[in-house]
C-alpha positions as a LaTeX table, in Angstrom:
\begin{tabular}{lrrr}
\hline
Residue & $x$ (\AA) & $y$ (\AA) & $z$ (\AA) \\
\hline
Met1 & $-16.23$ & $-34.54$ & $-18.34$ \\
Leu2 & $-13.04$ & $-36.42$ & $-18.36$ \\
Lys3 & $-13.87$ & $-39.50$ & $-16.28$ \\
Asp4 & $-10.66$ & $-41.51$ & $-14.64$ \\
Val5 & $-8.87$ & $-38.85$ & $-14.91$ \\
Thr6 & $-7.09$ & $-37.60$ & $-11.66$ \\
Ser7 & $-4.65$ & $-34.94$ & $-12.90$ \\
Ile8 & $-3.30$ & $-33.65$ & $-16.15$ \\
Arg9 & $-0.07$ & $-31.94$ & $-16.72$ \\
Val10 & 1.11 & $-30.05$ & $-20.10$ \\
Val11 & 4.62 & $-29.56$ & $-21.40$ \\
Ala12 & 5.25 & $-26.63$ & $-23.59$ \\
Tyr13 & 7.80 & $-26.61$ & $-25.64$ \\
Phe14 & 9.48 & $-23.25$ & $-27.36$ \\
Pro15 & 12.25 & $-24.20$ & $-29.73$ \\
Cys16 & 14.71 & $-21.31$ & $-30.99$ \\
Gln17 & 17.16 & $-20.98$ & $-33.68$ \\
Leu18 & 20.64 & $-19.34$ & $-32.86$ \\
Ser19 & 23.75 & $-18.35$ & $-34.59$ \\
Ala20 & 26.90 & $-20.98$ & $-34.99$ \\
Glu21 & 28.56 & $-18.76$ & $-32.48$ \\
Ala22 & 25.82 & $-18.89$ & $-29.87$ \\
Ala23 & 25.88 & $-22.60$ & $-30.36$ \\
Ser24 & 29.47 & $-23.15$ & $-29.46$ \\
Trp25 & 29.26 & $-20.74$ & $-26.60$ \\
Arg26 & 30.40 & $-21.53$ & $-23.08$ \\
Ala27 & 29.05 & $-19.80$ & $-20.48$ \\
Glu28 & 30.84 & $-18.58$ & $-17.19$ \\
Ser29 & 27.36 & $-18.35$ & $-15.23$ \\
Thr30 & 26.79 & $-20.96$ & $-12.22$ \\
Arg31 & 23.30 & $-21.35$ & $-13.77$ \\
Trp32 & 24.49 & $-23.38$ & $-16.87$ \\
Ser33 & 25.79 & $-26.84$ & $-16.51$ \\
Val34 & 26.97 & $-29.35$ & $-19.20$ \\
Thr35 & 25.35 & $-32.34$ & $-20.18$ \\
Asp36 & 25.83 & $-35.50$ & $-22.49$ \\
Gly37 & 22.36 & $-35.52$ & $-23.59$ \\
Leu38 & 21.71 & $-39.26$ & $-22.66$ \\
Thr39 & 18.40 & $-38.12$ & $-20.96$ \\
Asp40 & 16.94 & $-37.00$ & $-23.87$ \\
Leu41 & 17.96 & $-39.61$ & $-26.32$ \\
Ala42 & 16.96 & $-43.31$ & $-24.98$ \\
Leu43 & 19.73 & $-44.89$ & $-26.66$ \\
Gln44 & 20.70 & $-48.58$ & $-26.22$ \\
Pro45 & 22.39 & $-50.01$ & $-23.39$ \\
Tyr46 & 25.94 & $-49.54$ & $-24.91$ \\
Gly47 & 29.20 & $-49.28$ & $-23.12$ \\
Gln48 & 30.56 & $-45.47$ & $-22.12$ \\
Arg49 & 33.22 & $-45.38$ & $-24.95$ \\
Leu50 & 30.64 & $-46.38$ & $-27.66$ \\
Leu51 & 28.35 & $-43.47$ & $-26.35$ \\
Asp52 & 30.89 & $-41.25$ & $-26.12$ \\
Glu53 & 31.44 & $-41.61$ & $-29.83$ \\
Leu54 & 27.72 & $-41.53$ & $-31.22$ \\
Leu55 & 27.28 & $-38.38$ & $-29.00$ \\
Gly56 & 29.74 & $-36.64$ & $-30.96$ \\
Ser57 & 27.31 & $-36.41$ & $-33.63$ \\
Met58 & 23.85 & $-36.97$ & $-32.61$ \\
Pro59 & 21.47 & $-34.17$ & $-32.15$ \\
Arg60 & 21.61 & $-33.51$ & $-28.24$ \\
Pro61 & 21.93 & $-30.79$ & $-25.71$ \\
Thr62 & 25.53 & $-29.48$ & $-24.69$ \\
Met63 & 24.64 & $-27.26$ & $-21.85$ \\
Glu64 & 21.24 & $-26.53$ & $-19.89$ \\
Ile65 & 19.62 & $-24.52$ & $-17.05$ \\
Ser66 & 17.16 & $-26.67$ & $-15.31$ \\
Gly67 & 15.15 & $-26.20$ & $-12.16$ \\
Gly68 & 11.52 & $-24.99$ & $-11.10$ \\
Ala69 & 9.92 & $-21.82$ & $-11.59$ \\
Glu70 & 13.12 & $-20.09$ & $-10.96$ \\
Val71 & 14.24 & $-20.65$ & $-14.15$ \\
Leu72 & 11.55 & $-18.50$ & $-16.09$ \\
Arg73 & 12.77 & $-15.47$ & $-14.20$ \\
Thr74 & 14.62 & $-12.79$ & $-16.30$ \\
Pro75 & 18.23 & $-11.85$ & $-14.92$ \\
Gly76 & 17.71 & $-8.76$ & $-13.20$ \\
Asp77 & 14.05 & $-9.06$ & $-12.83$ \\
Glu78 & 12.68 & $-10.16$ & $-9.26$ \\
Glu79 & 9.17 & $-11.39$ & $-10.45$ \\
Ile80 & 8.15 & $-13.92$ & $-13.32$ \\
Glu81 & 6.22 & $-12.70$ & $-16.36$ \\
Ala82 & 2.46 & $-13.09$ & $-15.86$ \\
Ser83 & 2.31 & $-14.73$ & $-19.04$ \\
Leu84 & 4.36 & $-17.58$ & $-18.00$ \\
Leu85 & 2.30 & $-18.06$ & $-15.38$ \\
Pro86 & $-0.91$ & $-18.30$ & $-16.89$ \\
Ser87 & $-4.31$ & $-18.56$ & $-15.06$ \\
Thr88 & $-7.15$ & $-19.82$ & $-17.13$ \\
Val89 & $-10.65$ & $-20.38$ & $-16.08$ \\
Ala90 & $-10.06$ & $-23.67$ & $-14.03$ \\
Gly91 & $-7.32$ & $-22.02$ & $-12.34$ \\
Ala92 & $-4.01$ & $-21.14$ & $-12.21$ \\
Trp93 & $-1.10$ & $-23.30$ & $-13.49$ \\
Arg94 & 1.79 & $-24.38$ & $-11.36$ \\
Val95 & 5.39 & $-24.94$ & $-12.61$ \\
Ile96 & 6.50 & $-28.30$ & $-11.83$ \\
Ser97 & 9.68 & $-28.09$ & $-13.84$ \\
Ala98 & 11.72 & $-25.74$ & $-16.45$ \\
Arg99 & 14.63 & $-26.21$ & $-18.69$ \\
Ile100 & 16.77 & $-24.17$ & $-20.96$ \\
Ser101 & 19.15 & $-26.41$ & $-23.10$ \\
Leu102 & 21.64 & $-25.30$ & $-25.75$ \\
Trp103 & 21.94 & $-28.00$ & $-28.60$ \\
Asn104 & 24.80 & $-28.67$ & $-31.08$ \\
Val105 & 22.48 & $-28.26$ & $-34.13$ \\
Asp106 & 22.58 & $-24.14$ & $-33.66$ \\
Cys107 & 19.22 & $-24.58$ & $-31.88$ \\
Gly108 & 17.96 & $-23.81$ & $-28.22$ \\
Leu109 & 15.08 & $-25.28$ & $-26.26$ \\
Leu110 & 12.74 & $-24.11$ & $-23.52$ \\
Cys111 & 10.64 & $-26.76$ & $-21.61$ \\
Val112 & 8.34 & $-26.14$ & $-18.93$ \\
Thr113 & 5.97 & $-28.80$ & $-17.61$ \\
Tyr114 & 2.89 & $-27.57$ & $-15.89$ \\
Gln115 & 0.79 & $-28.67$ & $-13.44$ \\
Leu116 & $-3.02$ & $-27.98$ & $-14.57$ \\
Pro117 & $-5.71$ & $-26.94$ & $-12.08$ \\
Asp118 & $-8.04$ & $-29.84$ & $-11.17$ \\
Gly119 & $-10.83$ & $-28.28$ & $-12.50$ \\
Ile120 & $-9.82$ & $-28.55$ & $-15.59$ \\
Val121 & $-10.75$ & $-32.19$ & $-15.70$ \\
Asp122 & $-14.32$ & $-31.22$ & $-15.36$ \\
Gly123 & $-14.48$ & $-30.39$ & $-18.97$ \\
Thr124 & $-14.06$ & $-32.44$ & $-22.11$ \\
Gly125 & $-10.59$ & $-33.32$ & $-23.97$ \\
Asp126 & $-11.68$ & $-30.45$ & $-26.65$ \\
Asp127 & $-12.18$ & $-28.36$ & $-23.66$ \\
Val128 & $-8.69$ & $-28.61$ & $-22.15$ \\
Val129 & $-6.89$ & $-28.43$ & $-25.53$ \\
Ala130 & $-8.95$ & $-25.45$ & $-26.37$ \\
Glu131 & $-7.86$ & $-23.83$ & $-22.81$ \\
Val132 & $-4.47$ & $-24.92$ & $-22.99$ \\
Ala133 & $-3.24$ & $-24.11$ & $-26.57$ \\
Pro134 & $-3.97$ & $-20.34$ & $-26.42$ \\
Ala135 & $-2.27$ & $-20.00$ & $-23.24$ \\
Val136 & 0.72 & $-21.47$ & $-24.58$ \\
Gln137 & 0.94 & $-19.16$ & $-27.82$ \\
Arg138 & 0.27 & $-16.19$ & $-25.73$ \\
Met139 & 3.65 & $-17.13$ & $-23.81$ \\
Leu140 & 5.88 & $-16.61$ & $-27.04$ \\
Pro141 & 6.48 & $-12.85$ & $-26.84$ \\
Ala142 & 7.72 & $-13.41$ & $-22.67$ \\
Val143 & 9.73 & $-16.46$ & $-23.71$ \\
Thr144 & 11.37 & $-14.62$ & $-26.47$ \\
Arg145 & 12.65 & $-11.79$ & $-23.89$ \\
Leu146 & 13.57 & $-14.53$ & $-21.45$ \\
Leu147 & 15.78 & $-16.42$ & $-23.84$ \\
Arg148 & 17.37 & $-13.17$ & $-25.17$ \\
Ala149 & 18.25 & $-12.27$ & $-21.76$ \\
Val150 & 19.81 & $-15.68$ & $-20.65$ \\
Leu151 & 21.31 & $-16.77$ & $-24.08$ \\
Pro152 & 24.43 & $-15.74$ & $-25.39$ \\
Pro153 & 24.28 & $-12.11$ & $-26.81$ \\
Val154 & 24.30 & $-12.64$ & $-30.38$ \\
Gly155 & 21.92 & $-9.77$ & $-31.11$ \\
Glu156 & 18.09 & $-9.95$ & $-31.44$ \\
Asp157 & 18.04 & $-11.02$ & $-35.14$ \\
Glu158 & 20.18 & $-14.15$ & $-34.35$ \\
Met159 & 17.97 & $-15.45$ & $-31.79$ \\
Phe160 & 13.99 & $-15.86$ & $-32.28$ \\
Val161 & 11.41 & $-18.44$ & $-30.76$ \\
Leu162 & 9.72 & $-20.54$ & $-33.50$ \\
Trp163 & 6.55 & $-21.81$ & $-32.14$ \\
Gly164 & 4.71 & $-23.29$ & $-29.03$ \\
Asn165 & 3.72 & $-26.76$ & $-28.96$ \\
Thr166 & 2.84 & $-29.17$ & $-26.11$ \\
Thr167 & 2.29 & $-32.72$ & $-24.86$ \\
Phe168 & $-0.30$ & $-33.67$ & $-22.51$ \\
Ala169 & 0.47 & $-35.93$ & $-19.79$ \\
Val170 & $-2.79$ & $-37.57$ & $-18.12$ \\
Gln171 & $-2.78$ & $-39.35$ & $-15.12$ \\
Val172 & $-5.69$ & $-41.88$ & $-14.76$ \\
Asp173 & $-6.82$ & $-44.28$ & $-12.14$ \\
Pro174 & $-5.08$ & $-47.50$ & $-11.95$ \\
Glu175 & $-8.33$ & $-49.53$ & $-12.67$ \\
Cys176 & $-8.86$ & $-47.50$ & $-15.99$ \\
Val177 & $-9.58$ & $-50.15$ & $-18.59$ \\
Pro178 & $-7.39$ & $-49.82$ & $-21.60$ \\
Ala179 & $-10.06$ & $-48.99$ & $-23.89$ \\
Arg180 & $-10.85$ & $-46.06$ & $-21.51$ \\
Arg181 & $-7.23$ & $-44.93$ & $-21.61$ \\
Arg182 & $-7.35$ & $-44.86$ & $-25.65$ \\
Ala183 & $-10.42$ & $-42.94$ & $-25.58$ \\
Ile184 & $-9.00$ & $-40.47$ & $-23.25$ \\
Ala185 & $-5.86$ & $-40.18$ & $-25.63$ \\
Glu186 & $-8.39$ & $-39.70$ & $-28.64$ \\
Gln187 & $-10.11$ & $-36.76$ & $-27.08$ \\
Leu188 & $-7.07$ & $-34.84$ & $-26.44$ \\
Thr189 & $-5.47$ & $-35.68$ & $-29.85$ \\
Pro190 & $-8.04$ & $-36.77$ & $-32.22$ \\
Asp191 & $-5.56$ & $-36.12$ & $-35.56$ \\
Gly192 & $-3.37$ & $-38.33$ & $-33.79$ \\
Val193 & $-2.13$ & $-42.15$ & $-34.01$ \\
Asp194 & $-1.68$ & $-44.46$ & $-31.64$ \\
Cys195 & 2.20 & $-45.27$ & $-30.81$ \\
Thr196 & 2.50 & $-47.16$ & $-27.57$ \\
Pro197 & 5.17 & $-49.73$ & $-27.53$ \\
Asp198 & 4.57 & $-53.12$ & $-26.91$ \\
Gly199 & 5.97 & $-53.17$ & $-23.75$ \\
Ala200 & 3.82 & $-50.14$ & $-22.23$ \\
Arg201 & 1.03 & $-52.08$ & $-20.67$ \\
Asp202 & $-0.33$ & $-49.31$ & $-18.50$ \\
Ala203 & 0.42 & $-46.30$ & $-20.83$ \\
Val204 & $-1.30$ & $-45.09$ & $-23.92$ \\
Leu205 & 0.79 & $-42.76$ & $-26.34$ \\
Arg206 & $-0.65$ & $-41.00$ & $-29.37$ \\
Val207 & 1.10 & $-38.36$ & $-31.48$ \\
Gly208 & $-0.77$ & $-35.80$ & $-33.82$ \\
Ser209 & $-0.49$ & $-32.01$ & $-33.92$ \\
His210 & 0.61 & $-32.21$ & $-30.56$ \\
Thr211 & 1.25 & $-35.61$ & $-28.41$ \\
Thr212 & $-0.79$ & $-37.25$ & $-25.36$ \\
Ala213 & 0.53 & $-39.66$ & $-22.87$ \\
Val214 & $-2.14$ & $-41.31$ & $-20.65$ \\
Val215 & $-0.42$ & $-43.23$ & $-17.99$ \\
Thr216 & $-1.13$ & $-44.06$ & $-14.09$ \\
Asp217 & 2.09 & $-42.22$ & $-12.87$ \\
Phe218 & 3.93 & $-39.03$ & $-14.60$ \\
Gly219 & 7.22 & $-40.57$ & $-13.83$ \\
Ser220 & 6.49 & $-43.72$ & $-15.86$ \\
Arg221 & 9.05 & $-44.32$ & $-18.53$ \\
Pro222 & 6.30 & $-44.05$ & $-21.46$ \\
Ala223 & 5.50 & $-40.72$ & $-20.07$ \\
Leu224 & 9.01 & $-39.50$ & $-20.18$ \\
Leu225 & 9.79 & $-41.20$ & $-23.26$ \\
Leu226 & 7.26 & $-39.17$ & $-25.03$ \\
Ser227 & 7.98 & $-36.01$ & $-23.45$ \\
Arg228 & 11.68 & $-36.18$ & $-24.24$ \\
Leu229 & 11.49 & $-37.54$ & $-27.96$ \\
Thr230 & 9.11 & $-34.90$ & $-28.55$ \\
Gly231 & 11.64 & $-32.45$ & $-27.57$ \\
Val232 & 14.13 & $-33.71$ & $-29.51$ \\
Gln233 & 11.95 & $-33.61$ & $-32.81$ \\
His234 & 10.94 & $-29.83$ & $-32.10$ \\
Val235 & 14.86 & $-29.14$ & $-32.05$ \\
Cys236 & 15.38 & $-31.19$ & $-35.05$ \\
Trp237 & 12.43 & $-29.45$ & $-36.76$ \\
Ala238 & 14.14 & $-26.07$ & $-35.84$ \\
Ala239 & 17.59 & $-27.01$ & $-36.93$ \\
Ala240 & 16.19 & $-28.06$ & $-40.20$ \\
Leu241 & 14.19 & $-24.69$ & $-40.92$ \\
Arg242 & 17.38 & $-22.85$ & $-39.73$ \\
Tyr243 & 19.46 & $-24.46$ & $-42.34$ \\
Asp244 & 16.93 & $-24.17$ & $-45.22$ \\
Ala245 & 16.97 & $-20.44$ & $-44.16$ \\
Val246 & 20.51 & $-20.46$ & $-44.67$ \\
Leu247 & 20.68 & $-21.92$ & $-47.96$ \\
Ser248 & 17.91 & $-19.97$ & $-49.25$ \\
Ala249 & 19.85 & $-16.98$ & $-48.25$ \\
Glu250 & 22.88 & $-18.16$ & $-50.33$ \\
Leu251 & 20.80 & $-18.65$ & $-53.36$ \\
Ser252 & 19.44 & $-15.40$ & $-53.54$ \\
Gln253 & 23.01 & $-13.91$ & $-53.35$ \\
Ile254 & 23.55 & $-16.25$ & $-56.74$ \\
Glu255 & 22.52 & $-14.39$ & $-59.82$ \\
Pro256 & 23.63 & $-16.80$ & $-63.08$ \\
Gly257 & 22.82 & $-13.96$ & $-65.66$ \\
Arg258 & 24.73 & $-11.11$ & $-63.69$ \\
Ala259 & 27.37 & $-9.93$ & $-65.83$ \\
Gly260 & 30.37 & $-8.31$ & $-63.34$ \\
Leu261 & 30.87 & $-11.72$ & $-61.66$ \\
Ser262 & 33.73 & $-11.20$ & $-59.14$ \\
Leu263 & 36.24 & $-13.75$ & $-58.04$ \\
Asn264 & 36.70 & $-12.48$ & $-54.93$ \\
Ala265 & 33.00 & $-12.44$ & $-54.05$ \\
Leu266 & 32.24 & $-15.85$ & $-55.42$ \\
Glu267 & 35.31 & $-17.11$ & $-53.22$ \\
Glu268 & 33.85 & $-15.72$ & $-50.28$ \\
Gln269 & 30.74 & $-17.44$ & $-50.95$ \\
Ser270 & 32.21 & $-20.74$ & $-51.78$ \\
Ala271 & 33.78 & $-20.25$ & $-48.08$ \\
Arg272 & 30.23 & $-19.96$ & $-46.66$ \\
Ile273 & 28.82 & $-22.53$ & $-48.62$ \\
Leu274 & 31.36 & $-25.17$ & $-47.61$ \\
Thr275 & 30.95 & $-24.25$ & $-44.02$ \\
Gly276 & 27.34 & $-24.42$ & $-44.24$ \\
Tyr277 & 27.42 & $-27.77$ & $-46.25$ \\
His278 & 29.65 & $-28.96$ & $-43.44$ \\
Arg279 & 27.51 & $-28.02$ & $-40.82$ \\
Ile280 & 24.50 & $-29.46$ & $-42.88$ \\
Arg281 & 25.79 & $-32.92$ & $-43.60$ \\
Leu282 & 26.65 & $-33.32$ & $-39.98$ \\
Phe283 & 23.29 & $-32.65$ & $-39.00$ \\
Arg284 & 21.79 & $-35.06$ & $-41.60$ \\
Leu285 & 24.32 & $-38.01$ & $-40.61$ \\
Gly286 & 23.75 & $-37.39$ & $-37.17$ \\
Tyr287 & 19.85 & $-37.35$ & $-37.21$ \\
Ser288 & 19.86 & $-40.58$ & $-39.74$ \\
Ser289 & 22.04 & $-42.41$ & $-37.26$ \\
Val290 & 19.74 & $-41.87$ & $-34.30$ \\
Glu291 & 17.03 & $-44.20$ & $-34.97$ \\
Ala292 & 19.39 & $-47.16$ & $-35.29$ \\
His293 & 20.46 & $-46.69$ & $-31.83$ \\
Leu294 & 17.27 & $-46.25$ & $-29.87$ \\
Asp295 & 15.75 & $-49.04$ & $-27.82$ \\
Ala296 & 12.59 & $-50.83$ & $-29.13$ \\
Asp297 & 10.11 & $-48.64$ & $-27.25$ \\
Ala298 & 12.02 & $-45.26$ & $-28.15$ \\
Gly299 & 12.24 & $-46.38$ & $-31.97$ \\
Ala300 & 8.44 & $-46.80$ & $-32.08$ \\
Val301 & 7.93 & $-43.45$ & $-30.88$ \\
Trp302 & 10.24 & $-41.87$ & $-32.96$ \\
Asn303 & 8.84 & $-43.40$ & $-36.41$ \\
Ala304 & 5.36 & $-42.21$ & $-35.19$ \\
Leu305 & 6.53 & $-38.72$ & $-34.84$ \\
Glu306 & 8.43 & $-38.61$ & $-37.97$ \\
Arg307 & 5.50 & $-40.01$ & $-39.85$ \\
Gln308 & 3.00 & $-37.43$ & $-38.28$ \\
Trp309 & 4.86 & $-34.37$ & $-38.51$ \\
Lys310 & 6.31 & $-35.60$ & $-41.89$ \\
Phe311 & 9.98 & $-34.57$ & $-41.21$ \\
Arg312 & 11.27 & $-36.98$ & $-43.76$ \\
Leu313 & 10.16 & $-34.68$ & $-46.47$ \\
Val314 & 11.59 & $-31.78$ & $-44.87$ \\
Leu315 & 14.91 & $-33.20$ & $-44.89$ \\
Thr316 & 14.45 & $-34.25$ & $-48.34$ \\
Thr317 & 13.89 & $-30.70$ & $-49.54$ \\
Leu318 & 16.62 & $-29.70$ & $-47.57$ \\
Asp319 & 19.07 & $-32.31$ & $-49.12$ \\
Glu320 & 17.89 & $-30.96$ & $-52.52$ \\
Arg321 & 18.22 & $-27.46$ & $-52.08$ \\
Leu322 & 21.79 & $-28.02$ & $-50.64$ \\
Asp323 & 22.48 & $-29.79$ & $-53.66$ \\
Phe324 & 21.28 & $-27.20$ & $-56.07$ \\
Val325 & 23.33 & $-24.52$ & $-54.24$ \\
Arg326 & 26.24 & $-26.43$ & $-54.35$ \\
Thr327 & 25.84 & $-27.13$ & $-58.16$ \\
Leu328 & 24.75 & $-23.89$ & $-59.11$ \\
His329 & 28.16 & $-22.19$ & $-57.54$ \\
Gln330 & 30.28 & $-24.76$ & $-58.86$ \\
Gln331 & 29.05 & $-23.75$ & $-62.56$ \\
Leu332 & 29.23 & $-19.96$ & $-61.51$ \\
Val333 & 32.87 & $-20.40$ & $-60.33$ \\
Gly334 & 33.89 & $-22.77$ & $-63.41$ \\
Arg335 & 32.12 & $-20.19$ & $-65.93$ \\
Leu336 & 34.17 & $-17.27$ & $-64.29$ \\
Gln337 & 37.55 & $-19.41$ & $-64.16$ \\
Asp338 & 36.74 & $-20.18$ & $-67.85$ \\
Arg339 & 36.54 & $-16.16$ & $-68.70$ \\
Arg340 & 39.87 & $-15.31$ & $-66.65$ \\
Ser341 & 41.55 & $-18.22$ & $-68.96$ \\
Arg342 & 40.38 & $-16.76$ & $-72.03$ \\
Leu343 & 41.88 & $-13.55$ & $-70.78$ \\
Leu344 & 44.92 & $-14.99$ & $-70.04$ \\
Asn345 & 45.20 & $-16.63$ & $-73.26$ \\
Glu346 & 44.51 & $-13.38$ & $-75.05$ \\
Leu347 & 47.42 & $-11.55$ & $-72.99$ \\
Val348 & 49.96 & $-14.37$ & $-74.02$ \\
Leu349 & 48.67 & $-13.96$ & $-77.71$ \\
Ala350 & 49.15 & $-10.21$ & $-77.69$ \\
Phe351 & 52.72 & $-10.07$ & $-76.33$ \\
Thr352 & 53.75 & $-13.09$ & $-78.54$ \\
Phe353 & 52.75 & $-11.12$ & $-81.67$ \\
Leu354 & 54.54 & $-7.70$ & $-80.06$ \\
Asn355 & 57.54 & $-9.77$ & $-79.74$ \\
Ile356 & 57.13 & $-11.17$ & $-83.44$ \\
Phe357 & 56.96 & $-7.50$ & $-84.50$ \\
Ala358 & 59.42 & $-6.04$ & $-82.39$ \\
Ile359 & 62.05 & $-8.59$ & $-83.69$ \\
Val360 & 61.45 & $-7.84$ & $-87.19$ \\
Leu361 & 61.27 & $-4.30$ & $-86.82$ \\
Ala362 & 65.00 & $-4.47$ & $-85.00$ \\
Ala363 & 66.18 & $-6.62$ & $-87.76$ \\
Leu364 & 65.03 & $-3.77$ & $-90.30$ \\
Thr365 & 66.60 & $-0.99$ & $-88.36$ \\
Phe366 & 69.61 & $-3.00$ & $-87.50$ \\
Val367 & 71.05 & $-2.33$ & $-91.08$ \\
Ala368 & 70.98 & 1.38 & $-90.78$ \\
Leu369 & 71.35 & 2.22 & $-94.39$ \\
Pro370 & 71.70 & 5.61 & $-95.38$ \\
Ser371 & 69.70 & 5.68 & $-98.10$ \\
Leu372 & 65.97 & 7.67 & $-97.95$ \\
Asp373 & 64.33 & 5.06 & $-100.43$ \\
Val374 & 65.48 & 2.13 & $-98.46$ \\
Gly375 & 64.58 & 3.53 & $-95.11$ \\
Leu376 & 61.13 & 4.57 & $-96.47$ \\
Val377 & 60.89 & 0.57 & $-97.88$ \\
Ala378 & 61.97 & $-0.85$ & $-94.56$ \\
Ser379 & 59.14 & 1.79 & $-92.76$ \\
Met380 & 56.60 & 0.40 & $-95.08$ \\
Ile381 & 57.54 & $-3.01$ & $-94.76$ \\
Gly382 & 57.54 & $-2.65$ & $-90.93$ \\
Leu383 & 53.82 & $-0.96$ & $-91.27$ \\
Val384 & 52.69 & $-4.18$ & $-93.39$ \\
Leu385 & 54.31 & $-6.49$ & $-90.59$ \\
Leu386 & 52.38 & $-4.39$ & $-87.76$ \\
Leu387 & 48.98 & $-4.97$ & $-89.84$ \\
Ala388 & 49.64 & $-8.28$ & $-90.37$ \\
Asn389 & 50.33 & $-8.74$ & $-87.15$ \\
Leu390 & 47.09 & $-7.40$ & $-85.89$ \\
Ser391 & 45.22 & $-9.06$ & $-88.11$ \\
Ala392 & 46.65 & $-12.39$ & $-87.01$ \\
Tyr393 & 46.04 & $-11.27$ & $-83.11$ \\
Phe394 & 42.38 & $-10.52$ & $-83.77$ \\
Ala395 & 41.61 & $-13.96$ & $-85.82$ \\
Phe396 & 43.29 & $-15.61$ & $-83.03$ \\
Arg397 & 41.65 & $-13.82$ & $-80.35$ \\
Arg398 & 38.19 & $-14.52$ & $-81.88$ \\
Gln399 & 39.21 & $-18.30$ & $-82.05$ \\
Ile400 & 39.96 & $-18.23$ & $-78.21$ \\
Asn401 & 36.77 & $-16.54$ & $-77.42$ \\
Asp402 & 34.49 & $-18.59$ & $-79.56$ \\
Pro403 & 36.40 & $-22.06$ & $-79.91$ \\
Gly404 & 33.27 & $-23.36$ & $-81.88$ \\
Arg405 & 33.63 & $-21.42$ & $-84.76$ \\
Asn406 & 34.91 & $-22.56$ & $-87.79$ \\
Pro407 & 34.59 & $-20.14$ & $-90.75$ \\
Arg408 & 35.93 & $-22.57$ & $-93.30$ \\
Ala409 & 33.22 & $-25.38$ & $-92.22$ \\
Ser410 & 30.42 & $-22.54$ & $-92.42$ \\
Ser411 & 31.13 & $-21.53$ & $-95.69$ \\
Ser412 & 31.18 & $-24.91$ & $-97.12$ \\
Val413 & 27.90 & $-25.69$ & $-95.65$ \\
Ser414 & 26.23 & $-22.50$ & $-97.04$ \\
Thr415 & 27.47 & $-23.13$ & $-100.75$ \\
Arg416 & 26.23 & $-26.62$ & $-101.03$ \\
Pro417 & 23.05 & $-26.99$ & $-102.95$ \\
\hline
\end{tabular}
């Protein structure tokens, strides 16, 4: 039994990947509203002008639908799908709030806060997690159908839900001692670390495979801070995986050993890589700037989420893959341009020798002597000159195609004792 626990809520997160067109989409429906994302990022108390400049690059939501259980109703349906209103052994879950948001990093997020039944506190922390986690995973198909119906119509292959994860918000009696609060948090998140800010006296925050906030009030700042920053990290994880998949797709189309390289195809791929590089670098720079502008409490939670979820390793892998794609593509473009340059040099060389032959032939025929012997001699001289021009052309062509070849040097080396 979870002693001293009066109530438990669970925040379920469902990040999804979108296309670039969907992320910049502007809805005409009155359900959608524009947001600046300030409630998601606990930034320092800057002036509005500085905030406007910062929010232009930071990962943040741009549009949202927020409310209660009605947000979970698919347009055109009268009832909410049963899996989105789970009922477990302890009783039925009740929706406190729900929010669908579009972010400026080609991702979206469904965040639903549930009030768990009172009977769930009769079990242990492991019992609570064992009862909640499967129910959240069973929501994934229904969440996918909901988001595909609500989000912009970009095709089923463009939008898919990545995973479901949770934050437990545990309300305890105000007289519950700090040691007991830490014990409750450890029961619910045994694989985590404590990330309670120094100024949070009545709260214990813990980050692991999921997160837990033990507080005396669900509306307290530590509880809201943990749930919001956890949502931001889920979106950033989804964005990093999306961009990594984009780079992997580009790598699969680059074949260094392919003989029939097309300049047009490489130019199209270069445009795609440049667009992707721009979006990925904007995401990386925006994410890197978040930590520096968070307040002290939010910074402690943010660092704990990064460490426990090993997100910096994901970003390092993304950077390395991005550099590899750019370097490999530049090398292929350079190789193709070299091949085209050699072809152009061959054409110039061929026309040069043809012009020389034409000039000599014209000089010989210009005399127009009547003697057959003299005409035959002129023809033989023209034929010899043609053969000489062709021999010189092929010799120069070999030198163009293989600039490192030096027959004279090779023969001198082979004759040395």
